N, C-alpha and C positions, 0 to 999 in steps of 0.2 A: 621151314627156317625161313623165306624171307621176309613172311607178313612180323613176325616177330621179331627184321631187324625194319625191319618200316614204320614199328608199332613203335619202336625204339629210339628211333632218330624224332619220328614226326614227335612225340613225348618230349623228348629230348629240343628239340623246333618252339613247340612252342612253351614249355618251365624261359628259357632262355627270356622269347620276346616280351613273358610277362615282368622277367624282372625288368628285362630296358623300360619297358612300362612306366613301373609303379619307383622307377627307382627319384629320390630324391632331387631338384633340383639344382644345384651346387653354391652354396653365396661364398664367394672369390675376394680376392683382392681385389683393393677397384684399379689397382694395376695390372691382374689381371683380366677386365674386362673387355669384353670389343665394346664398343661409338656409334653415338648414332646423334647430328644433331640432325633434328628435322623441325618444322615447322606445328605445330597441331593444329590436323584440323575439326576432330571431330574425341573428345573425353566421353563414355556414359560405366552406366556399370551394368556387372556382365554373370552371370556364372552366382559364386554364392561368395557376397559381396566385395566379386575386384577390380578393378578401375581399369576402362577399359579408355586405351591415347589411342588412336586413331591419325597419320602422318600423312598429309602435304609431299604427294606423287611416291608413294610405299605402300601397295602391299597385304603389306605384311599388318600385325594387331603384336601390341604392347599390350604386357597387362599388367599390373597390381599385386600379385595374389592376396587376397580377403583385403585388401589395400582397403574401405570402408571401416574394420574391427579395431581397423593400427592407426586411426585416427584422420586418417584421407578425408576430405569433405568436398562435393561432388559435386555441390554446385561453386564452390572455392578456386576451386580450380576448372572449368567453367570457362569463371569470368576470366584468374588468372591466368590460366591458359592457350585457350583460342583462337586461335593468328599470331600466336607467340615459335617464337627459335625459343627451344627448352633441345640442351646434352638429353641420353638415355644414354646406362652405360648397364649391362647384361652379361649374364655370361654362355658359349656358348653350351647349348647345351642340345642335345636331340636327340626325339622318344619319338620308336615308331608309333607311336602315337602320331605325331607329326611331324609327316617322314621331310618334307618341305619345308619346314620352319614360317611355318605363315603366323605363328600363335611364338610371342617372344615375350621368356618373366623380365621384368625390370629388379636392377638392382639399390637401384638409385637417377633420378630425378633432377637436373637440374635446371634452370631458368633466372640469365641476369647474373649471374657468379655465387650467388645464394644456392642451396640443397632446400629442392623442396618435400623431396624422397630416400634412405637411400637403410635395408639392410646387410650395408658393408658396416665393415670394420673398422 
């Protein structure tokens, strides 16, 4: 009997973990996004055509999912933004695949008052 309850409990925990891991990153209204200002240290491609941005003094990595397929140009971004201050807007999203929130999905990038990228409405 104990094995049956253990198996059911383990199955439910596994199912919940899978559901939380696979849920999509929400697209919020801009007013609901978290905001971070920082100086760009490095910009590079990673994953499947993702654009990754590292900021000075910040251990988190910020990424635009499939940014290169969405019209961003890596060389232009590197030339324009490296060493410059930018504003990043992003949702407060947690997943069991990244419990420490070390990799953050970017919803909007602003530089010198202009929008460089946005997926916000």
